[in-house]
LUMBARO-940123 format. One record per atom (N, C-alpha, C, O): residue number from 0; residue in one letter; atom name; x, y, z. Coordinates in steps of 0.1 Angstrom, whole numbers. Example, Ala and Ser with C-alpha at 12.3 -4.5 7.8 and 13.67 -1.06 7.14 Angstrom:
residues 2
{0,'A','N',{132,-57,78}}
{0,'A','CA',{123,-45,78}}
{0,'A','C',{132,-33,78}}
{0,'A','O',{142,-33,85}}
{1,'S','N',{128,-22,71}}
{1,'S','CA',{137,-11,71}}
{1,'S','C',{129,0,79}}
{1,'S','O',{134,11,80}}
END
This chain:
residues 72
{0,'M','N',{182,158,205}}
{0,'M','CA',{188,145,203}}
{0,'M','C',{190,144,188}}
{0,'M','O',{181,147,180}}
{1,'D','N',{201,139,184}}
{1,'D','CA',{204,137,170}}
{1,'D','C',{199,124,165}}
{1,'D','O',{202,113,170}}
{2,'R','N',{190,124,155}}
{2,'R','CA',{184,112,150}}
{2,'R','C',{191,108,137}}
{2,'R','O',{192,116,127}}
{3,'K','N',{197,97,136}}
{3,'K','CA',{204,92,124}}
{3,'K','C',{196,80,119}}
{3,'K','O',{190,72,126}}
{4,'T','N',{196,79,106}}
{4,'T','CA',{189,68,99}}
{4,'T','C',{197,55,101}}
{4,'T','O',{209,55,100}}
{5,'D','N',{189,45,105}}
{5,'D','CA',{196,31,106}}
{5,'D','C',{197,25,92}}
{5,'D','O',{186,21,86}}
{6,'H','N',{209,25,87}}
{6,'H','CA',{211,20,73}}
{6,'H','C',{213,5,72}}
{6,'H','O',{216,0,61}}
{7,'R','N',{212,-2,83}}
{7,'R','CA',{213,-17,83}}
{7,'R','C',{202,-23,75}}
{7,'R','O',{204,-33,68}}
{8,'F','N',{190,-17,75}}
{8,'F','CA',{179,-22,67}}
{8,'F','C',{172,-9,61}}
{8,'F','O',{167,-1,68}}
{9,'S','N',{172,-9,48}}
{9,'S','CA',{166,2,42}}
{9,'S','C',{152,-3,36}}
{9,'S','O',{152,-13,30}}
{10,'P','N',{142,5,38}}
{10,'P','CA',{129,0,32}}
{10,'P','C',{130,-1,17}}
{10,'P','O',{121,-7,11}}
{11,'L','N',{140,6,11}}
{11,'L','CA',{141,5,-4}}
{11,'L','C',{145,-10,-8}}
{11,'L','O',{143,-14,-19}}
{12,'L','N',{151,-17,1}}
{12,'L','CA',{154,-31,-2}}
{12,'L','C',{142,-40,-4}}
{12,'L','O',{143,-51,-10}}
{13,'A','N',{131,-36,1}}
{13,'A','CA',{118,-43,0}}
{13,'A','C',{112,-42,-14}}
{13,'A','O',{104,-49,-18}}
{14,'L','N',{118,-32,-22}}
{14,'L','CA',{112,-29,-35}}
{14,'L','C',{119,-38,-46}}
{14,'L','O',{131,-41,-45}}
{15,'H','N',{111,-43,-55}}
{15,'H','CA',{117,-50,-67}}
{15,'H','C',{126,-40,-74}}
{15,'H','O',{122,-28,-75}}
{16,'P','N',{137,-44,-79}}
{16,'P','CA',{146,-35,-86}}
{16,'P','C',{140,-26,-97}}
{16,'P','O',{143,-15,-99}}
{17,'D','N',{131,-32,-105}}
{17,'D','CA',{124,-25,-116}}
{17,'D','C',{115,-14,-110}}
{17,'D','O',{114,-3,-115}}
{18,'D','N',{109,-17,-98}}
{18,'D','CA',{100,-7,-92}}
{18,'D','C',{108,5,-86}}
{18,'D','O',{104,16,-87}}
{19,'L','N',{120,1,-80}}
{19,'L','CA',{128,12,-75}}
{19,'L','C',{134,20,-86}}
{19,'L','O',{134,33,-85}}
{20,'E','N',{138,14,-97}}
{20,'E','CA',{142,22,-109}}
{20,'E','C',{132,32,-114}}
{20,'E','O',{134,43,-117}}
{21,'S','N',{119,27,-114}}
{21,'S','CA',{108,35,-119}}
{21,'S','C',{106,47,-109}}
{21,'S','O',{104,58,-114}}
{22,'L','N',{107,44,-96}}
{22,'L','CA',{105,55,-86}}
{22,'L','C',{116,65,-87}}
{22,'L','O',{113,77,-86}}
{23,'L','N',{128,61,-90}}
{23,'L','CA',{139,70,-91}}
{23,'L','C',{138,80,-103}}
{23,'L','O',{144,91,-103}}
{24,'T','N',{130,76,-113}}
{24,'T','CA',{128,85,-124}}
{24,'T','C',{114,92,-124}}
{24,'T','O',{111,99,-133}}
{25,'T','N',{107,90,-113}}
{25,'T','CA',{94,96,-112}}
{25,'T','C',{95,111,-107}}
{25,'T','O',{103,114,-98}}
{26,'P','N',{88,120,-113}}
{26,'P','CA',{89,134,-109}}
{26,'P','C',{84,135,-94}}
{26,'P','O',{76,128,-90}}
{27,'T','N',{90,145,-88}}
{27,'T','CA',{87,147,-73}}
{27,'T','C',{72,148,-70}}
{27,'T','O',{68,142,-61}}
{28,'E','N',{65,155,-78}}
{28,'E','CA',{51,157,-75}}
{28,'E','C',{43,145,-77}}
{28,'E','O',{31,144,-72}}
{29,'A','N',{48,135,-84}}
{29,'A','CA',{40,122,-86}}
{29,'A','C',{46,111,-78}}
{29,'A','O',{40,100,-78}}
{30,'L','N',{56,113,-70}}
{30,'L','CA',{63,102,-63}}
{30,'L','C',{54,95,-52}}
{30,'L','O',{54,83,-52}}
{31,'F','N',{48,103,-44}}
{31,'F','CA',{40,97,-33}}
{31,'F','C',{29,88,-39}}
{31,'F','O',{27,77,-34}}
{32,'G','N',{22,93,-49}}
{32,'G','CA',{12,85,-56}}
{32,'G','C',{17,73,-62}}
{32,'G','O',{10,62,-62}}
{33,'A','N',{29,74,-68}}
{33,'A','CA',{35,62,-74}}
{33,'A','C',{38,51,-64}}
{33,'A','O',{36,39,-66}}
{34,'V','N',{43,55,-52}}
{34,'V','CA',{45,45,-41}}
{34,'V','C',{32,39,-36}}
{34,'V','O',{31,27,-34}}
{35,'L','N',{22,48,-35}}
{35,'L','CA',{9,42,-31}}
{35,'L','C',{3,32,-41}}
{35,'L','O',{-3,22,-37}}
{36,'R','N',{5,35,-54}}
{36,'R','CA',{1,25,-64}}
{36,'R','C',{9,12,-63}}
{36,'R','O',{3,1,-64}}
{37,'L','N',{22,13,-61}}
{37,'L','CA',{30,1,-59}}
{37,'L','C',{25,-7,-47}}
{37,'L','O',{25,-19,-47}}
{38,'N','N',{21,0,-37}}
{38,'N','CA',{17,-6,-24}}
{38,'N','C',{5,-15,-26}}
{38,'N','O',{3,-25,-18}}
{39,'R','N',{-3,-12,-36}}
{39,'R','CA',{-15,-20,-39}}
{39,'R','C',{-12,-33,-47}}
{39,'R','O',{-21,-42,-48}}
{40,'Y','N',{0,-34,-52}}
{40,'Y','CA',{3,-46,-60}}
{40,'Y','C',{4,-58,-51}}
{40,'Y','O',{8,-57,-39}}
{41,'P','N',{-1,-70,-56}}
{41,'P','CA',{0,-82,-48}}
{41,'P','C',{14,-85,-42}}
{41,'P','O',{16,-91,-32}}
{42,'R','N',{24,-80,-49}}
{42,'R','CA',{38,-83,-45}}
{42,'R','C',{41,-76,-32}}
{42,'R','O',{49,-81,-24}}
{43,'Y','N',{34,-65,-29}}
{43,'Y','CA',{37,-58,-16}}
{43,'Y','C',{26,-59,-5}}
{43,'Y','O',{29,-57,6}}
{44,'H','N',{14,-63,-9}}
{44,'H','CA',{4,-65,1}}
{44,'H','C',{2,-54,11}}
{44,'H','O',{0,-56,23}}
{45,'N','N',{3,-41,6}}
{45,'N','CA',{1,-30,15}}
{45,'N','C',{12,-29,26}}
{45,'N','O',{9,-25,37}}
{46,'S','N',{24,-34,24}}
{46,'S','CA',{34,-35,34}}
{46,'S','C',{44,-24,33}}
{46,'S','O',{53,-22,42}}
{47,'L','N',{43,-15,23}}
{47,'L','CA',{52,-4,21}}
{47,'L','C',{48,8,29}}
{47,'L','O',{37,11,30}}
{48,'N','N',{58,14,35}}
{48,'N','CA',{56,27,42}}
{48,'N','C',{59,38,32}}
{48,'N','O',{70,42,29}}
{49,'A','N',{48,43,26}}
{49,'A','CA',{49,52,14}}
{49,'A','C',{56,65,18}}
{49,'A','O',{63,70,10}}
{50,'V','N',{54,70,30}}
{50,'V','CA',{60,82,34}}
{50,'V','C',{76,81,35}}
{50,'V','O',{83,89,30}}
{51,'V','N',{80,70,41}}
{51,'V','CA',{94,67,43}}
{51,'V','C',{101,65,29}}
{51,'V','O',{111,70,26}}
{52,'I','N',{94,56,21}}
{52,'I','CA',{100,53,8}}
{52,'I','C',{101,65,-1}}
{52,'I','O',{111,68,-7}}
{53,'A','N',{90,73,-1}}
{53,'A','CA',{91,86,-9}}
{53,'A','C',{102,95,-4}}
{53,'A','O',{109,101,-13}}
{54,'G','N',{104,96,9}}
{54,'G','CA',{114,104,14}}
{54,'G','C',{128,99,10}}
{54,'G','O',{137,107,6}}
{55,'L','N',{130,86,11}}
{55,'L','CA',{143,81,7}}
{55,'L','C',{146,83,-7}}
{55,'L','O',{157,86,-11}}
{56,'V','N',{136,81,-16}}
{56,'V','CA',{138,82,-30}}
{56,'V','C',{141,97,-33}}
{56,'V','O',{150,100,-41}}
{57,'L','N',{134,106,-26}}
{57,'L','CA',{138,121,-28}}
{57,'L','C',{152,124,-24}}
{57,'L','O',{159,131,-31}}
{58,'E','N',{157,118,-13}}
{58,'E','CA',{171,120,-9}}
{58,'E','C',{180,115,-20}}
{58,'E','O',{190,122,-24}}
{59,'I','N',{177,104,-26}}
{59,'I','CA',{186,98,-37}}
{59,'I','C',{185,107,-49}}
{59,'I','O',{195,110,-55}}
{60,'Q','N',{173,111,-53}}
{60,'Q','CA',{171,120,-65}}
{60,'Q','C',{179,133,-63}}
{60,'Q','O',{183,139,-73}}
{61,'H','N',{180,138,-51}}
{61,'H','CA',{186,151,-49}}
{61,'H','C',{201,151,-45}}
{61,'H','O',{207,161,-42}}
{62,'R','N',{207,139,-45}}
{62,'R','CA',{221,138,-42}}
{62,'R','C',{230,143,-53}}
{62,'R','O',{226,143,-65}}
{63,'E','N',{241,149,-49}}
{63,'E','CA',{251,153,-59}}
{63,'E','C',{257,141,-66}}
{63,'E','O',{260,131,-59}}
{64,'P','N',{259,141,-79}}
{64,'P','CA',{265,129,-85}}
{64,'P','C',{280,128,-80}}
{64,'P','O',{286,138,-76}}
{65,'P','N',{285,115,-79}}
{65,'P','CA',{299,113,-75}}
{65,'P','C',{308,122,-83}}
{65,'P','O',{307,123,-95}}
{66,'G','N',{318,128,-76}}
{66,'G','CA',{328,136,-83}}
{66,'G','C',{324,150,-86}}
{66,'G','O',{331,158,-92}}
{67,'H','N',{311,153,-82}}
{67,'H','CA',{306,167,-85}}
{67,'H','C',{312,176,-75}}
{67,'H','O',{311,174,-63}}
{68,'L','N',{318,187,-80}}
{68,'L','CA',{323,197,-71}}
{68,'L','C',{313,208,-69}}
{68,'L','O',{306,213,-78}}
{69,'P','N',{311,212,-56}}
{69,'P','CA',{301,223,-54}}
{69,'P','C',{305,236,-61}}
{69,'P','O',{317,239,-62}}
{70,'A','N',{296,244,-65}}
{70,'A','CA',{299,257,-71}}
{70,'A','C',{305,266,-60}}
{70,'A','O',{301,266,-49}}
{71,'R','N',{314,275,-65}}
{71,'R','CA',{321,284,-56}}
{71,'R','C',{316,298,-59}}
{71,'R','O',{321,307,-52}}
END
C-alpha cells in the first residue's frame, strides 16, 4: 500500500516561525535533541511529535533548491 503524507495539516504549522527557522539550520545530528528541547517549552506543553517533526525538517533540509538541475 502506498502511503502518502497528508499535507492538509503539517505538524510544522504548530511551530512558532522562529523555532522552525532555528530547526531548519540545526545540524542533522542535533536535530532530534533540538525538537525535544522545544517540546519542553511552555509554548508547546509536550505536544510536539519529535520524530515526525525531525523527519519533516530533514526532508526540507535535503530538498534540491528551486531551479536546481540534477547532475548528469
